[in-house]
PDB file of N, CA, C and O in Angstrom, chain B, residues numbered from 101:
ATOM      1  N   MET B 101     -20.318 -13.247  -5.411  1.00  0.00           N
ATOM      2  CA  MET B 101     -19.611 -12.153  -4.783  1.00  0.00           C
ATOM      3  C   MET B 101     -18.984 -12.655  -3.474  1.00  0.00           C
ATOM      4  O   MET B 101     -19.631 -13.356  -2.696  1.00  0.00           O
ATOM      5  N   ILE B 102     -17.741 -12.293  -3.247  1.00  0.00           N
ATOM      6  CA  ILE B 102     -17.019 -12.708  -2.047  1.00  0.00           C
ATOM      7  C   ILE B 102     -17.284 -11.714  -0.919  1.00  0.00           C
ATOM      8  O   ILE B 102     -17.140 -10.509  -1.124  1.00  0.00           O
ATOM      9  N   PRO B 103     -17.668 -12.191   0.271  1.00  0.00           N
ATOM     10  CA  PRO B 103     -17.893 -11.281   1.395  1.00  0.00           C
ATOM     11  C   PRO B 103     -16.594 -10.570   1.788  1.00  0.00           C
ATOM     12  O   PRO B 103     -15.518 -11.169   1.763  1.00  0.00           O
ATOM     13  N   CYS B 104     -16.703  -9.310   2.146  1.00  0.00           N
ATOM     14  CA  CYS B 104     -15.556  -8.548   2.617  1.00  0.00           C
ATOM     15  C   CYS B 104     -16.044  -7.325   3.378  1.00  0.00           C
ATOM     16  O   CYS B 104     -17.213  -6.946   3.301  1.00  0.00           O
ATOM     17  N   TYR B 105     -15.131  -6.726   4.105  1.00  0.00           N
ATOM     18  CA  TYR B 105     -15.385  -5.422   4.710  1.00  0.00           C
ATOM     19  C   TYR B 105     -14.692  -4.394   3.847  1.00  0.00           C
ATOM     20  O   TYR B 105     -13.606  -4.647   3.325  1.00  0.00           O
ATOM     21  N   ARG B 106     -15.304  -3.244   3.693  1.00  0.00           N
ATOM     22  CA  ARG B 106     -14.685  -2.143   2.970  1.00  0.00           C
ATOM     23  C   ARG B 106     -14.737  -0.923   3.877  1.00  0.00           C
ATOM     24  O   ARG B 106     -15.812  -0.397   4.168  1.00  0.00           O
ATOM     25  N   LEU B 107     -13.572  -0.481   4.317  1.00  0.00           N
ATOM     26  CA  LEU B 107     -13.500   0.690   5.182  1.00  0.00           C
ATOM     27  C   LEU B 107     -13.414   1.931   4.314  1.00  0.00           C
ATOM     28  O   LEU B 107     -12.595   1.998   3.398  1.00  0.00           O
ATOM     29  N   THR B 108     -14.248   2.904   4.597  1.00  0.00           N
ATOM     30  CA  THR B 108     -14.264   4.122   3.794  1.00  0.00           C
ATOM     31  C   THR B 108     -14.285   5.364   4.663  1.00  0.00           C
ATOM     32  O   THR B 108     -14.873   5.379   5.744  1.00  0.00           O
ATOM     33  N   PHE B 109     -13.645   6.383   4.180  1.00  0.00           N
ATOM     34  CA  PHE B 109     -13.704   7.727   4.749  1.00  0.00           C
ATOM     35  C   PHE B 109     -13.455   7.778   6.244  1.00  0.00           C
ATOM     36  O   PHE B 109     -14.257   8.336   6.993  1.00  0.00           O
ATOM     37  N   ILE B 110     -12.361   7.207   6.675  1.00  0.00           N
ATOM     38  CA  ILE B 110     -11.953   7.300   8.071  1.00  0.00           C
ATOM     39  C   ILE B 110     -10.958   8.446   8.160  1.00  0.00           C
ATOM     40  O   ILE B 110      -9.937   8.453   7.473  1.00  0.00           O
ATOM     41  N   GLY B 111     -11.260   9.390   8.994  1.00  0.00           N
ATOM     42  CA  GLY B 111     -10.373  10.534   9.143  1.00  0.00           C
ATOM     43  C   GLY B 111     -10.514  11.130  10.526  1.00  0.00           C
ATOM     44  O   GLY B 111     -11.496  10.895  11.230  1.00  0.00           O
ATOM     45  N   THR B 112      -9.524  11.896  10.894  1.00  0.00           N
ATOM     46  CA  THR B 112      -9.521  12.553  12.196  1.00  0.00           C
ATOM     47  C   THR B 112      -9.324  14.042  11.975  1.00  0.00           C
ATOM     48  O   THR B 112      -8.492  14.454  11.167  1.00  0.00           O
ATOM     49  N   ASP B 113     -10.081  14.833  12.684  1.00  0.00           N
ATOM     50  CA  ASP B 113      -9.901  16.278  12.642  1.00  0.00           C
ATOM     51  C   ASP B 113      -8.461  16.589  13.040  1.00  0.00           C
ATOM     52  O   ASP B 113      -7.988  16.080  14.056  1.00  0.00           O
ATOM     53  N   PRO B 114      -7.757  17.403  12.271  1.00  0.00           N
ATOM     54  CA  PRO B 114      -6.351  17.702  12.593  1.00  0.00           C
ATOM     55  C   PRO B 114      -6.135  18.212  14.016  1.00  0.00           C
ATOM     56  O   PRO B 114      -5.052  18.036  14.574  1.00  0.00           O
ATOM     57  N   LEU B 115      -7.133  18.830  14.600  1.00  0.00           N
ATOM     58  CA  LEU B 115      -7.001  19.307  15.982  1.00  0.00           C
ATOM     59  C   LEU B 115      -6.996  18.168  16.997  1.00  0.00           C
ATOM     60  O   LEU B 115      -6.641  18.364  18.159  1.00  0.00           O
ATOM     61  N   HIS B 116      -7.392  16.976  16.550  1.00  0.00           N
ATOM     62  CA  HIS B 116      -7.502  15.830  17.460  1.00  0.00           C
ATOM     63  C   HIS B 116      -6.698  14.625  16.998  1.00  0.00           C
ATOM     64  O   HIS B 116      -6.954  13.505  17.441  1.00  0.00           O
ATOM     65  N   GLU B 117      -5.724  14.840  16.106  1.00  0.00           N
ATOM     66  CA  GLU B 117      -4.899  13.738  15.611  1.00  0.00           C
ATOM     67  C   GLU B 117      -3.996  13.178  16.707  1.00  0.00           C
ATOM     68  O   GLU B 117      -3.721  13.830  17.715  1.00  0.00           O
ATOM     69  N   ASN B 118      -3.548  11.948  16.474  1.00  0.00           N
ATOM     70  CA  ASN B 118      -2.584  11.268  17.353  1.00  0.00           C
ATOM     71  C   ASN B 118      -3.101  11.021  18.759  1.00  0.00           C
ATOM     72  O   ASN B 118      -2.336  11.027  19.723  1.00  0.00           O
ATOM     73  N   ARG B 119      -4.405  10.804  18.867  1.00  0.00           N
ATOM     74  CA  ARG B 119      -5.001  10.468  20.165  1.00  0.00           C
ATOM     75  C   ARG B 119      -5.599   9.065  20.162  1.00  0.00           C
ATOM     76  O   ARG B 119      -6.135   8.611  21.173  1.00  0.00           O
ATOM     77  N   GLY B 120      -5.506   8.373  19.007  1.00  0.00           N
ATOM     78  CA  GLY B 120      -5.934   6.973  18.958  1.00  0.00           C
ATOM     79  C   GLY B 120      -7.320   6.707  18.423  1.00  0.00           C
ATOM     80  O   GLY B 120      -7.709   5.544  18.319  1.00  0.00           O
ATOM     81  N   ALA B 121      -8.088   7.729  18.078  1.00  0.00           N
ATOM     82  CA  ALA B 121      -9.460   7.508  17.609  1.00  0.00           C
ATOM     83  C   ALA B 121      -9.475   6.736  16.281  1.00  0.00           C
ATOM     84  O   ALA B 121     -10.240   5.784  16.128  1.00  0.00           O
ATOM     85  N   GLY B 122      -8.643   7.138  15.335  1.00  0.00           N
ATOM     86  CA  GLY B 122      -8.590   6.442  14.047  1.00  0.00           C
ATOM     87  C   GLY B 122      -8.141   5.006  14.200  1.00  0.00           C
ATOM     88  O   GLY B 122      -8.720   4.100  13.601  1.00  0.00           O
ATOM     89  N   SER B 123      -7.108   4.794  15.003  1.00  0.00           N
ATOM     90  CA  SER B 123      -6.615   3.427  15.251  1.00  0.00           C
ATOM     91  C   SER B 123      -7.692   2.574  15.896  1.00  0.00           C
ATOM     92  O   SER B 123      -7.852   1.404  15.550  1.00  0.00           O
ATOM     93  N   LEU B 124      -8.427   3.151  16.827  1.00  0.00           N
ATOM     94  CA  LEU B 124      -9.503   2.416  17.498  1.00  0.00           C
ATOM     95  C   LEU B 124     -10.538   1.934  16.491  1.00  0.00           C
ATOM     96  O   LEU B 124     -10.964   0.780  16.539  1.00  0.00           O
ATOM     97  N   LEU B 125     -10.941   2.807  15.585  1.00  0.00           N
ATOM     98  CA  LEU B 125     -11.944   2.435  14.586  1.00  0.00           C
ATOM     99  C   LEU B 125     -11.422   1.345  13.645  1.00  0.00           C
ATOM    100  O   LEU B 125     -12.124   0.373  13.366  1.00  0.00           O
ATOM    101  N   VAL B 126     -10.201   1.510  13.165  1.00  0.00           N
ATOM    102  CA  VAL B 126      -9.651   0.528  12.230  1.00  0.00           C
ATOM    103  C   VAL B 126      -9.405  -0.800  12.935  1.00  0.00           C
ATOM    104  O   VAL B 126      -9.659  -1.858  12.358  1.00  0.00           O
ATOM    105  N   ARG B 127      -8.919  -0.764  14.161  1.00  0.00           N
ATOM    106  CA  ARG B 127      -8.691  -2.015  14.911  1.00  0.00           C
ATOM    107  C   ARG B 127     -10.010  -2.757  15.149  1.00  0.00           C
ATOM    108  O   ARG B 127     -10.035  -3.988  15.152  1.00  0.00           O
ATOM    109  N   TRP B 128     -11.096  -2.022  15.347  1.00  0.00           N
ATOM    110  CA  TRP B 128     -12.409  -2.658  15.482  1.00  0.00           C
ATOM    111  C   TRP B 128     -12.725  -3.423  14.191  1.00  0.00           C
ATOM    112  O   TRP B 128     -13.182  -4.565  14.240  1.00  0.00           O
ATOM    113  N   GLY B 129     -12.482  -2.793  13.047  1.00  0.00           N
ATOM    114  CA  GLY B 129     -12.706  -3.463  11.768  1.00  0.00           C
ATOM    115  C   GLY B 129     -11.831  -4.695  11.602  1.00  0.00           C
ATOM    116  O   GLY B 129     -12.280  -5.719  11.087  1.00  0.00           O
ATOM    117  N   ILE B 130     -10.582  -4.593  12.039  1.00  0.00           N
ATOM    118  CA  ILE B 130      -9.663  -5.731  11.960  1.00  0.00           C
ATOM    119  C   ILE B 130     -10.164  -6.883  12.825  1.00  0.00           C
ATOM    120  O   ILE B 130     -10.122  -8.036  12.397  1.00  0.00           O
ATOM    121  N   GLU B 131     -10.629  -6.594  14.014  1.00  0.00           N
ATOM    122  CA  GLU B 131     -11.153  -7.653  14.896  1.00  0.00           C
ATOM    123  C   GLU B 131     -12.383  -8.319  14.285  1.00  0.00           C
ATOM    124  O   GLU B 131     -12.532  -9.538  14.378  1.00  0.00           O
ATOM    125  N   ARG B 132     -13.267  -7.539  13.661  1.00  0.00           N
ATOM    126  CA  ARG B 132     -14.441  -8.118  12.989  1.00  0.00           C
ATOM    127  C   ARG B 132     -13.988  -9.015  11.831  1.00  0.00           C
ATOM    128  O   ARG B 132     -14.521 -10.104  11.623  1.00  0.00           O
ATOM    129  N   SER B 133     -13.001  -8.534  11.092  1.00  0.00           N
ATOM    130  CA  SER B 133     -12.457  -9.280   9.967  1.00  0.00           C
ATOM    131  C   SER B 133     -11.906 -10.622  10.429  1.00  0.00           C
ATOM    132  O   SER B 133     -12.172 -11.656   9.816  1.00  0.00           O
ATOM    133  N   LYS B 134     -11.145 -10.601  11.500  1.00  0.00           N
ATOM    134  CA  LYS B 134     -10.556 -11.836  12.029  1.00  0.00           C
ATOM    135  C   LYS B 134     -11.626 -12.788  12.543  1.00  0.00           C
ATOM    136  O   LYS B 134     -11.565 -13.991  12.289  1.00  0.00           O
ATOM    137  N   ALA B 135     -12.608 -12.253  13.266  1.00  0.00           N
ATOM    138  CA  ALA B 135     -13.659 -13.090  13.850  1.00  0.00           C
ATOM    139  C   ALA B 135     -14.495 -13.778  12.771  1.00  0.00           C
ATOM    140  O   ALA B 135     -14.941 -14.911  12.950  1.00  0.00           O
ATOM    141  N   GLU B 136     -14.700 -13.092  11.662  1.00  0.00           N
ATOM    142  CA  GLU B 136     -15.547 -13.629  10.598  1.00  0.00           C
ATOM    143  C   GLU B 136     -14.748 -14.211   9.433  1.00  0.00           C
ATOM    144  O   GLU B 136     -15.328 -14.698   8.463  1.00  0.00           O
ATOM    145  N   HIS B 137     -13.405 -14.159   9.528  1.00  0.00           N
ATOM    146  CA  HIS B 137     -12.530 -14.662   8.459  1.00  0.00           C
ATOM    147  C   HIS B 137     -12.886 -14.031   7.112  1.00  0.00           C
ATOM    148  O   HIS B 137     -13.028 -14.713   6.097  1.00  0.00           O
ATOM    149  N   VAL B 138     -13.026 -12.702   7.144  1.00  0.00           N
ATOM    150  CA  VAL B 138     -13.418 -11.929   5.970  1.00  0.00           C
ATOM    151  C   VAL B 138     -12.357 -10.850   5.726  1.00  0.00           C
ATOM    152  O   VAL B 138     -11.972 -10.160   6.670  1.00  0.00           O
ATOM    153  N   PRO B 139     -11.877 -10.684   4.498  1.00  0.00           N
ATOM    154  CA  PRO B 139     -10.865  -9.667   4.237  1.00  0.00           C
ATOM    155  C   PRO B 139     -11.419  -8.243   4.310  1.00  0.00           C
ATOM    156  O   PRO B 139     -12.626  -8.015   4.237  1.00  0.00           O
ATOM    157  N   ILE B 140     -10.500  -7.304   4.456  1.00  0.00           N
ATOM    158  CA  ILE B 140     -10.838  -5.878   4.451  1.00  0.00           C
ATOM    159  C   ILE B 140     -10.155  -5.250   3.242  1.00  0.00           C
ATOM    160  O   ILE B 140      -9.017  -5.581   2.912  1.00  0.00           O
ATOM    161  N   TYR B 141     -10.861  -4.350   2.597  1.00  0.00           N
ATOM    162  CA  TYR B 141     -10.308  -3.555   1.511  1.00  0.00           C
ATOM    163  C   TYR B 141     -10.542  -2.087   1.823  1.00  0.00           C
ATOM    164  O   TYR B 141     -11.570  -1.726   2.396  1.00  0.00           O
ATOM    165  N   LEU B 142      -9.596  -1.243   1.448  1.00  0.00           N
ATOM    166  CA  LEU B 142      -9.786   0.195   1.604  1.00  0.00           C
ATOM    167  C   LEU B 142      -8.910   0.943   0.631  1.00  0.00           C
ATOM    168  O   LEU B 142      -7.922   0.414   0.121  1.00  0.00           O
ATOM    169  N   GLU B 143      -9.288   2.187   0.380  1.00  0.00           N
ATOM    170  CA  GLU B 143      -8.500   3.086  -0.449  1.00  0.00           C
ATOM    171  C   GLU B 143      -7.956   4.166   0.467  1.00  0.00           C
ATOM    172  O   GLU B 143      -8.687   4.711   1.294  1.00  0.00           O
ATOM    173  N   SER B 144      -6.687   4.474   0.323  1.00  0.00           N
ATOM    174  CA  SER B 144      -6.010   5.411   1.204  1.00  0.00           C
ATOM    175  C   SER B 144      -5.317   6.506   0.406  1.00  0.00           C
ATOM    176  O   SER B 144      -4.834   6.272  -0.701  1.00  0.00           O
ATOM    177  N   THR B 145      -5.276   7.688   0.976  1.00  0.00           N
ATOM    178  CA  THR B 145      -4.438   8.728   0.401  1.00  0.00           C
ATOM    179  C   THR B 145      -2.982   8.341   0.625  1.00  0.00           C
ATOM    180  O   THR B 145      -2.680   7.509   1.480  1.00  0.00           O
ATOM    181  N   LEU B 146      -2.093   8.938  -0.133  1.00  0.00           N
ATOM    182  CA  LEU B 146      -0.662   8.669   0.041  1.00  0.00           C
ATOM    183  C   LEU B 146      -0.203   9.075   1.439  1.00  0.00           C
ATOM    184  O   LEU B 146       0.661   8.426   2.029  1.00  0.00           O
ATOM    185  N   GLU B 147      -0.783  10.147   1.963  1.00  0.00           N
ATOM    186  CA  GLU B 147      -0.396  10.640   3.290  1.00  0.00           C
ATOM    187  C   GLU B 147      -0.770   9.660   4.397  1.00  0.00           C
ATOM    188  O   GLU B 147      -0.047   9.546   5.387  1.00  0.00           O
ATOM    189  N   ALA B 148      -1.884   8.953   4.246  1.00  0.00           N
ATOM    190  CA  ALA B 148      -2.354   8.032   5.284  1.00  0.00           C
ATOM    191  C   ALA B 148      -1.780   6.629   5.143  1.00  0.00           C
ATOM    192  O   ALA B 148      -1.988   5.794   6.024  1.00  0.00           O
ATOM    193  N   ALA B 149      -1.065   6.351   4.060  1.00  0.00           N
ATOM    194  CA  ALA B 149      -0.548   4.998   3.806  1.00  0.00           C
ATOM    195  C   ALA B 149       0.291   4.438   4.954  1.00  0.00           C
ATOM    196  O   ALA B 149       0.106   3.273   5.304  1.00  0.00           O
ATOM    197  N   PRO B 150       1.204   5.202   5.557  1.00  0.00           N
ATOM    198  CA  PRO B 150       1.990   4.645   6.661  1.00  0.00           C
ATOM    199  C   PRO B 150       1.123   4.186   7.848  1.00  0.00           C
ATOM    200  O   PRO B 150       1.458   3.217   8.530  1.00  0.00           O
ATOM    201  N   PHE B 151       0.026   4.879   8.079  1.00  0.00           N
ATOM    202  CA  PHE B 151      -0.907   4.509   9.148  1.00  0.00           C
ATOM    203  C   PHE B 151      -1.445   3.099   8.918  1.00  0.00           C
ATOM    204  O   PHE B 151      -1.451   2.277   9.835  1.00  0.00           O
ATOM    205  N   TYR B 152      -1.896   2.818   7.695  1.00  0.00           N
ATOM    206  CA  TYR B 152      -2.463   1.503   7.397  1.00  0.00           C
ATOM    207  C   TYR B 152      -1.388   0.418   7.351  1.00  0.00           C
ATOM    208  O   TYR B 152      -1.634  -0.712   7.773  1.00  0.00           O
ATOM    209  N   LYS B 153      -0.215   0.746   6.850  1.00  0.00           N
ATOM    210  CA  LYS B 153       0.892  -0.222   6.856  1.00  0.00           C
ATOM    211  C   LYS B 153       1.230  -0.623   8.285  1.00  0.00           C
ATOM    212  O   LYS B 153       1.465  -1.796   8.572  1.00  0.00           O
ATOM    213  N   HIS B 154       1.254   0.366   9.180  1.00  0.00           N
ATOM    214  CA  HIS B 154       1.566   0.111  10.594  1.00  0.00           C
ATOM    215  C   HIS B 154       0.542  -0.838  11.226  1.00  0.00           C
ATOM    216  O   HIS B 154       0.884  -1.608  12.124  1.00  0.00           O
ATOM    217  N   LEU B 155      -0.698  -0.787  10.766  1.00  0.00           N
ATOM    218  CA  LEU B 155      -1.749  -1.647  11.313  1.00  0.00           C
ATOM    219  C   LEU B 155      -1.822  -3.011  10.633  1.00  0.00           C
ATOM    220  O   LEU B 155      -2.694  -3.818  10.955  1.00  0.00           O
ATOM    221  N   GLY B 156      -0.914  -3.275   9.697  1.00  0.00           N
ATOM    222  CA  GLY B 156      -0.838  -4.611   9.106  1.00  0.00           C
ATOM    223  C   GLY B 156      -1.488  -4.776   7.756  1.00  0.00           C
ATOM    224  O   GLY B 156      -1.630  -5.900   7.275  1.00  0.00           O
ATOM    225  N   PHE B 157      -1.888  -3.683   7.129  1.00  0.00           N
ATOM    226  CA  PHE B 157      -2.485  -3.770   5.801  1.00  0.00           C
ATOM    227  C   PHE B 157      -1.388  -3.937   4.753  1.00  0.00           C
ATOM    228  O   PHE B 157      -0.260  -3.483   4.942  1.00  0.00           O
ATOM    229  N   THR B 158      -1.734  -4.589   3.653  1.00  0.00           N
ATOM    230  CA  THR B 158      -0.810  -4.844   2.558  1.00  0.00           C
ATOM    231  C   THR B 158      -1.144  -3.922   1.395  1.00  0.00           C
ATOM    232  O   THR B 158      -2.310  -3.742   1.044  1.00  0.00           O
ATOM    233  N   VAL B 159      -0.104  -3.342   0.803  1.00  0.00           N
ATOM    234  CA  VAL B 159      -0.274  -2.443  -0.334  1.00  0.00           C
ATOM    235  C   VAL B 159      -0.663  -3.239  -1.571  1.00  0.00           C
ATOM    236  O   VAL B 159      -0.065  -4.268  -1.883  1.00  0.00           O
ATOM    237  N   GLY B 160      -1.669  -2.743  -2.260  1.00  0.00           N
ATOM    238  CA  GLY B 160      -2.077  -3.332  -3.525  1.00  0.00           C
ATOM    239  C   GLY B 160      -1.723  -2.392  -4.652  1.00  0.00           C
ATOM    240  O   GLY B 160      -0.565  -2.003  -4.806  1.00  0.00           O
ATOM    241  N   GLU B 161      -2.698  -2.033  -5.426  1.00  0.00           N
ATOM    242  CA  GLU B 161      -2.491  -1.147  -6.568  1.00  0.00           C
ATOM    243  C   GLU B 161      -2.517   0.321  -6.149  1.00  0.00           C
ATOM    244  O   GLU B 161      -3.016   0.677  -5.081  1.00  0.00           O
ATOM    245  N   THR B 162      -1.963   1.160  -7.022  1.00  0.00           N
ATOM    246  CA  THR B 162      -2.092   2.602  -6.879  1.00  0.00           C
ATOM    247  C   THR B 162      -3.031   3.085  -7.968  1.00  0.00           C
ATOM    248  O   THR B 162      -2.908   2.692  -9.128  1.00  0.00           O
ATOM    249  N   VAL B 163      -3.961   3.931  -7.591  1.00  0.00           N
ATOM    250  CA  VAL B 163      -4.942   4.468  -8.524  1.00  0.00           C
ATOM    251  C   VAL B 163      -4.669   5.954  -8.685  1.00  0.00           C
ATOM    252  O   VAL B 163      -4.495   6.672  -7.701  1.00  0.00           O
ATOM    253  N   SER B 164      -4.630   6.415  -9.937  1.00  0.00           N
ATOM    254  CA  SER B 164      -4.407   7.833 -10.224  1.00  0.00           C
ATOM    255  C   SER B 164      -5.573   8.383 -11.025  1.00  0.00           C
ATOM    256  O   SER B 164      -6.133   7.712 -11.892  1.00  0.00           O
ATOM    257  N   LEU B 165      -5.918   9.613 -10.714  1.00  0.00           N
ATOM    258  CA  LEU B 165      -6.987  10.295 -11.419  1.00  0.00           C
ATOM    259  C   LEU B 165      -6.472  11.668 -11.805  1.00  0.00           C
ATOM    260  O   LEU B 165      -6.053  12.442 -10.944  1.00  0.00           O
ATOM    261  N   GLN B 166      -6.501  11.973 -13.087  1.00  0.00           N
ATOM    262  CA  GLN B 166      -6.050  13.284 -13.526  1.00  0.00           C
ATOM    263  C   GLN B 166      -7.169  14.286 -13.300  1.00  0.00           C
ATOM    264  O   GLN B 166      -8.286  14.111 -13.788  1.00  0.00           O
ATOM    265  N   LEU B 167      -6.858  15.334 -12.555  1.00  0.00           N
ATOM    266  CA  LEU B 167      -7.820  16.389 -12.279  1.00  0.00           C
ATOM    267  C   LEU B 167      -7.621  17.514 -13.281  1.00  0.00           C
ATOM    268  O   LEU B 167      -6.514  17.716 -13.778  1.00  0.00           O
ATOM    269  N   PRO B 168      -8.685  18.245 -13.578  1.00  0.00           N
ATOM    270  CA  PRO B 168      -8.532  19.353 -14.527  1.00  0.00           C
ATOM    271  C   PRO B 168      -7.613  20.439 -13.968  1.00  0.00           C
ATOM    272  O   PRO B 168      -7.566  20.674 -12.761  1.00  0.00           O
ATOM    273  N   SER B 169      -6.897  21.082 -14.856  1.00  0.00           N
ATOM    274  CA  SER B 169      -6.015  22.178 -14.459  1.00  0.00           C
ATOM    275  C   SER B 169      -6.852  23.378 -14.037  1.00  0.00           C
ATOM    276  O   SER B 169      -7.917  23.646 -14.591  1.00  0.00           O
ATOM    277  N   ILE B 170      -6.341  24.089 -13.043  1.00  0.00           N
ATOM    278  CA  ILE B 170      -6.989  25.305 -12.566  1.00  0.00           C
ATOM    279  C   ILE B 170      -6.018  26.455 -12.784  1.00  0.00           C
ATOM    280  O   ILE B 170      -4.871  26.387 -12.343  1.00  0.00           O
ATOM    281  N   SER B 171      -6.456  27.494 -13.448  1.00  0.00           N
ATOM    282  CA  SER B 171      -5.639  28.696 -13.675  1.00  0.00           C
ATOM    283  C   SER B 171      -4.326  28.363 -14.376  1.00  0.00           C
ATOM    284  O   SER B 171      -3.274  28.873 -13.991  1.00  0.00           O
ATOM    285  N   ASN B 172      -4.376  27.521 -15.390  1.00  0.00           N
ATOM    286  CA  ASN B 172      -3.196  27.164 -16.183  1.00  0.00           C
ATOM    287  C   ASN B 172      -2.088  26.499 -15.371  1.00  0.00           C
ATOM    288  O   ASN B 172      -0.919  26.577 -15.752  1.00  0.00           O
ATOM    289  N   GLN B 173      -2.432  25.848 -14.262  1.00  0.00           N
ATOM    290  CA  GLN B 173      -1.447  25.115 -13.485  1.00  0.00           C
ATOM    291  C   GLN B 173      -1.070  23.841 -14.233  1.00  0.00           C
ATOM    292  O   GLN B 173      -1.771  23.412 -15.150  1.00  0.00           O
ATOM    293  N   VAL B 174       0.032  23.254 -13.830  1.00  0.00           N
ATOM    294  CA  VAL B 174       0.440  21.969 -14.388  1.00  0.00           C
ATOM    295  C   VAL B 174      -0.642  20.944 -14.038  1.00  0.00           C
ATOM    296  O   VAL B 174      -1.272  21.030 -12.984  1.00  0.00           O
ATOM    297  N   ASP B 175      -0.848  19.985 -14.926  1.00  0.00           N
ATOM    298  CA  ASP B 175      -1.858  18.957 -14.657  1.00  0.00           C
ATOM    299  C   ASP B 175      -1.674  18.381 -13.268  1.00  0.00           C
ATOM    300  O   ASP B 175      -0.555  18.135 -12.817  1.00  0.00           O
ATOM    301  N   ASN B 176      -2.776  18.177 -12.612  1.00  0.00           N
ATOM    302  CA  ASN B 176      -2.777  17.709 -11.231  1.00  0.00           C
ATOM    303  C   ASN B 176      -3.312  16.277 -11.177  1.00  0.00           C
ATOM    304  O   ASN B 176      -4.337  15.971 -11.785  1.00  0.00           O
ATOM    305  N   PHE B 177      -2.623  15.413 -10.456  1.00  0.00           N
ATOM    306  CA  PHE B 177      -3.067  14.036 -10.296  1.00  0.00           C
ATOM    307  C   PHE B 177      -3.423  13.774  -8.840  1.00  0.00           C
ATOM    308  O   PHE B 177      -2.702  14.187  -7.931  1.00  0.00           O
ATOM    309  N   TYR B 178      -4.540  13.086  -8.624  1.00  0.00           N
ATOM    310  CA  TYR B 178      -4.922  12.620  -7.300  1.00  0.00           C
ATOM    311  C   TYR B 178      -4.596  11.137  -7.271  1.00  0.00           C
ATOM    312  O   TYR B 178      -4.986  10.399  -8.176  1.00  0.00           O
ATOM    313  N   LYS B 179      -3.884  10.691  -6.241  1.00  0.00           N
ATOM    314  CA  LYS B 179      -3.479   9.290  -6.154  1.00  0.00           C
ATOM    315  C   LYS B 179      -3.978   8.665  -4.859  1.00  0.00           C
ATOM    316  O   LYS B 179      -4.019   9.315  -3.815  1.00  0.00           O
ATOM    317  N   GLU B 180      -4.353   7.410  -4.943  1.00  0.00           N
ATOM    318  CA  GLU B 180      -4.740   6.609  -3.793  1.00  0.00           C
ATOM    319  C   GLU B 180      -4.053   5.258  -3.881  1.00  0.00           C
ATOM    320  O   GLU B 180      -3.665   4.807  -4.959  1.00  0.00           O
ATOM    321  N   ILE B 181      -3.912   4.625  -2.734  1.00  0.00           N
ATOM    322  CA  ILE B 181      -3.377   3.268  -2.667  1.00  0.00           C
ATOM    323  C   ILE B 181      -4.485   2.348  -2.180  1.00  0.00           C
ATOM    324  O   ILE B 181      -5.195   2.663  -1.225  1.00  0.00           O
ATOM    325  N   ILE B 182      -4.625   1.221  -2.837  1.00  0.00           N
ATOM    326  CA  ILE B 182      -5.602   0.221  -2.397  1.00  0.00           C
ATOM    327  C   ILE B 182      -4.872  -0.732  -1.450  1.00  0.00           C
ATOM    328  O   ILE B 182      -3.830  -1.293  -1.788  1.00  0.00           O
ATOM    329  N   PHE B 183      -5.444  -0.898  -0.259  1.00  0.00           N
ATOM    330  CA  PHE B 183      -4.865  -1.774   0.762  1.00  0.00           C
ATOM    331  C   PHE B 183      -5.807  -2.947   1.019  1.00  0.00           C
ATOM    332  O   PHE B 183      -7.022  -2.846   0.850  1.00  0.00           O
ATOM    333  N   THR B 184      -5.207  -4.062   1.433  1.00  0.00           N
ATOM    334  CA  THR B 184      -5.995  -5.223   1.854  1.00  0.00           C
ATOM    335  C   THR B 184      -5.487  -5.705   3.210  1.00  0.00           C
ATOM    336  O   THR B 184      -4.324  -5.522   3.569  1.00  0.00           O
ATOM    337  N   PHE B 185      -6.388  -6.318   3.936  1.00  0.00           N
ATOM    338  CA  PHE B 185      -6.038  -7.022   5.172  1.00  0.00           C
ATOM    339  C   PHE B 185      -6.717  -8.377   5.075  1.00  0.00           C
ATOM    340  O   PHE B 185      -7.944  -8.470   5.027  1.00  0.00           O
ATOM    341  N   ILE B 186      -5.912  -9.413   5.049  1.00  0.00           N
ATOM    342  CA  ILE B 186      -6.444 -10.782   4.960  1.00  0.00           C
ATOM    343  C   ILE B 186      -6.181 -11.465   6.299  1.00  0.00           C
ATOM    344  O   ILE B 186      -5.029 -11.673   6.680  1.00  0.00           O
ATOM    345  N   PRO B 187      -7.247 -11.811   7.008  1.00  0.00           N
ATOM    346  CA  PRO B 187      -7.044 -12.454   8.329  1.00  0.00           C
ATOM    347  C   PRO B 187      -6.457 -13.851   8.210  1.00  0.00           C
ATOM    348  O   PRO B 187      -6.230 -14.514   9.222  1.00  0.00           O
TER     349      PRO B 187
END
């Protein structure tokens, strides 16, 4: 198994967005990655993708999951993007 960091479930309360807390946490992970020469992997929502791109992550695969229909709605898909950061 190859050593790596996996960042999961990083989010900011909408009432406190754009104050740097999320960037601070991810940048800490990036510094650890660089210091230890270990890659980072994470899964991101489509909405958060620009945030990770801005911090230097590279887009990998897109993962889709079909969710069950609710109240005869059109089939709903949940999508995520897998990102990597290689120091």
